[in-house]
C-alpha positions in Angstrom: -0.2 -0.3 -0.4 1.5 3.5 -0.6 -0.2 6.7 0.5 -0.2 10.5 -1.0 -1.2 13.7 0.7 -1.9 17.0 -1.6 -4.8 19.7 -1.8 -7.2 18.6 -3.5 -8.2 18.7 -6.6 -10.2 20.0 -8.9 -10.8 15.8 -10.6 -11.4 14.3 -6.4 -13.4 17.3 -6.6 -15.8 16.6 -9.0 -15.1 12.8 -7.8 -16.6 14.5 -4.3 -19.9 15.6 -5.5 -20.9 12.6 -7.1 -20.9 9.7 -4.8 -23.8 9.3 -3.0 -22.5 10.6 0.4 -21.2 13.6 -0.9 -23.2 14.7 -3.4 -25.3 17.8 -3.3 -22.5 19.1 -0.4 -21.9 23.2 -1.7 -18.3 23.7 -2.5 -16.8 25.1 0.5 -17.5 21.8 2.3 -17.1 19.1 -0.4 -13.4 21.0 0.2 -13.4 20.5 3.7 -14.3 17.0 2.9 -11.1 16.6 0.1 -8.4 17.8 2.6 -9.4 15.4 5.2 -9.0 12.6 2.8 -5.9 11.0 1.8 -5.2 9.4 -1.6 -4.0 4.6 -0.8 -2.9 2.4 -3.6 -4.1 -1.2 -3.4 -2.6 -3.9 -5.8 -4.8 -7.1 -6.4 -5.4 -9.2 -3.4 -3.6 -6.4 -0.8 -5.2 -6.3 2.3 -7.0 -3.0 3.4 -8.1 -4.6 6.5 -8.8 -7.4 8.9 -12.0 -8.4 10.8 -11.0 -7.3 14.2 -8.5 -4.2 13.7 -9.3 -0.7 15.8 -12.6 1.2 12.8 -9.6 4.4 12.7 -12.0 5.4 9.9 -13.9 4.7 6.7 -12.7 4.3 2.6 -14.0 6.0 -1.2 -13.5 3.5 -3.8 -11.9 5.8 -6.3 -11.1 3.2 -8.7 -10.8 -0.6 -9.0 -12.7 -2.5 -6.6 -12.8 -3.9 -3.0 -14.4 -7.0 -1.6 -15.7 -7.2 2.1 -16.0 -10.9 4.1 -15.6 -12.6 6.7 -14.4 -16.1 6.5 -15.2 -19.2 7.9 -13.9 -21.9 11.4 -13.6 -24.0 8.5 -11.6 -21.5 6.4 -14.3 -20.4 4.1 -14.5 -17.1 2.5 -18.4 -16.0 2.2 -17.8 -12.0 0.3 -20.3 -10.4 1.4 -20.1 -7.3 -0.8 -18.6 -5.7 -3.8 -17.7 -2.2 -3.9 -16.5 -0.5 -6.9 -15.5 3.5 -8.1 -17.6 6.2 -5.8 -18.9 3.1 -3.4 -18.1 4.2 0.5 -17.2 1.2 3.0 -16.3 0.4 6.7 -18.9 3.9 8.0 -20.0 1.8 10.6 -17.2 0.8 12.4 -15.2 4.6 11.9 -18.8 6.0 14.0 -19.3 3.8 16.9 -15.4 3.6 17.0 -15.2 -0.6 16.9 -13.4 -2.8 15.2 -14.3 -3.8 11.9 -16.5 -6.4 11.6 -15.0 -8.4 8.6 -11.8 -8.2 6.0 -11.1 -5.9 3.2 -9.3 -6.5 -0.1 -9.0 -5.0 -3.0 -9.7 -7.5 -6.4 -7.8 -5.3 -8.7 -5.7 -3.1 -8.7 -7.0 0.0 -6.6 -6.7 3.2 -5.8 -9.3 4.0 -2.5 -9.8 7.4 -0.7 -9.9 7.0 3.5 -11.3 9.4 6.1 -10.1 9.4 9.7 -12.6 8.9 12.5 -12.3 12.1 14.5 -11.6 14.3 11.9 -14.5 13.3 9.9 -16.5 12.8 13.1 -16.3 16.8 13.6 -16.9 17.7 9.9 -20.7 15.7 10.6 -21.3 17.6 14.0 -21.6 20.7 11.2 -22.3 19.5 8.1 -26.1 18.1 8.2 -26.9 17.4 4.7 -23.4 15.1 5.0 -25.1 13.5 7.6 -28.5 12.8 6.2 -26.1 11.4 3.4 -24.8 9.1 5.2 -28.2 8.3 6.7 -29.4 7.3 3.3 -26.2 5.3 2.5 -27.1 3.5 5.9 -30.4 2.2 4.6 -29.1 1.3 1.3 -26.1 -0.9 2.7 -29.3 -2.4 4.8 -30.9 -3.2 1.4 -27.5 -4.7 -0.1 -27.2 -7.1 3.6 -31.3 -7.8 3.8 -30.7 -9.1 0.4 -27.4 -11.0 1.1 -29.5 -13.2 4.1 -32.0 -13.4 2.0 -30.0 -14.9 -1.3 -28.2 -17.7 1.6 -31.0 -18.7 3.9 -34.0 -18.6 1.6 -32.7 -19.8 -2.0 -30.7 -22.4 -3.5 -27.4 -21.8 -5.2 -29.4 -21.9 -9.0 -31.6 -19.0 -7.9 -28.5 -17.3 -6.7 -27.0 -16.9 -9.5 -30.3 -16.5 -11.5 -30.7 -13.5 -9.3 -27.4 -12.5 -9.9 -27.5 -12.7 -13.8 -30.5 -10.5 -13.8 -29.0 -7.7 -10.9 -26.0 -8.0 -13.8 -28.9 -6.9 -16.3 -30.8 -5.1 -14.5 -27.4 -2.9 -14.0 -26.7 -3.0 -17.7 -30.6 -1.8 -19.3 -31.9 -4.7 -19.3 -29.5 -6.0 -21.5 -29.4 -10.0 -22.9 -25.9 -9.9 -22.3 -23.6 -9.6 -19.2 -20.4 -10.0 -18.1 -19.1 -11.6 -15.4 -17.8 -9.0 -12.5 -15.3 -11.5 -10.7 -13.5 -14.0 -11.4 -15.5 -17.4 -11.1 -13.7 -18.1 -7.6 -14.9 -15.5 -6.0 -18.5 -15.4 -7.6 -18.6 -18.3 -5.9 -17.6 -16.9 -2.5 -20.5 -13.9 -3.2 -22.9 -17.0 -3.4 -22.0 -18.7 -0.7 -20.9 -21.9 -2.3 -17.8 -23.9 -4.1 -16.4 -23.6 -7.4 -17.2 -26.6 -8.2 -20.7 -26.6 -7.5 -21.0 -23.0 -9.3 -20.1 -24.5 -12.4 -22.4 -27.7 -12.1 -25.3 -25.0 -12.0 -23.6 -22.8 -14.4 -23.7 -26.7 -17.0 -27.7 -26.6 -15.5 -28.2 -23.7 -16.6 -27.3 -24.2 -20.0 -28.2 -27.7 -20.6 -31.8 -26.2 -19.5 -31.6 -23.5 -21.9 -31.4 -20.1 -19.1 -28.0 -19.1 -21.0 -25.8 -19.3 -23.4 -21.9 -18.6 -22.1 -18.6 -17.4 -24.1 -15.9 -16.6 -21.6 -16.7 -14.4 -18.9 -19.9 -13.7 -20.8 -23.2 -14.4 -20.1 -26.3 -14.3 -22.9 -29.8 -14.7 -20.8 -32.2 -16.8 -22.8 -35.0 -17.2 -21.1 -35.6 -14.3 -18.5 -39.6 -15.7 -17.7 -38.2 -18.7 -15.6 -34.4 -16.8 -14.3 -36.7 -15.2 -12.6 -38.3 -17.7 -11.2 -35.7 -19.7 -10.2 -34.8 -16.5 -8.4 -38.6 -16.3 -6.8 -37.2 -20.4 -5.7 -39.2 -22.2 -8.3 -37.7 -24.3 -10.5 -36.5 -23.6 -14.1 
């Protein structure tokens, strides 16, 4: 990891203004926020923080992608969420002063902005718009974790995969062809399974005529049946 600290550039202010947590802030307040940030660079696979370490601040992804995950007693990894450019994470421990509840690592080379806890709390007291944005962010993250719980508790692996593929399609404007945003090993971890099981489920969806695959590209052939499968029905 490398760290640099410079006066806020126009490009940084523009980037921050487009993130959920800092949108709608006046330029002078945005500059105060930018002055708190330090740039951190991480290589692929590098740990950003470990579960149990003090929550000394939170992070905003400027480029690249970060996974937040937990490891079970038997060594199985469960990805809780993947954060990309403009996303922010670890706000809760930064606010309550508790330890990080999970581990974060860069999936690929990533540029991350770090905001120290104490300085951010002082700024939060002065900026009500920022506090409201933070509440909106918490609500969004709560929905994401609710979706994760639904996936793991209420769906079998085929339903989880169908839901994931449909979410990729929705994010791409309901595209018929989507590209997997994670290697299959990482995707298996995100879906709460193992690579061998995931490969079998992909193969079954292909045999059943729901998808076609070309490397990391997946063509969705039957949205109706995929939605049924995602809802817990049979393909």
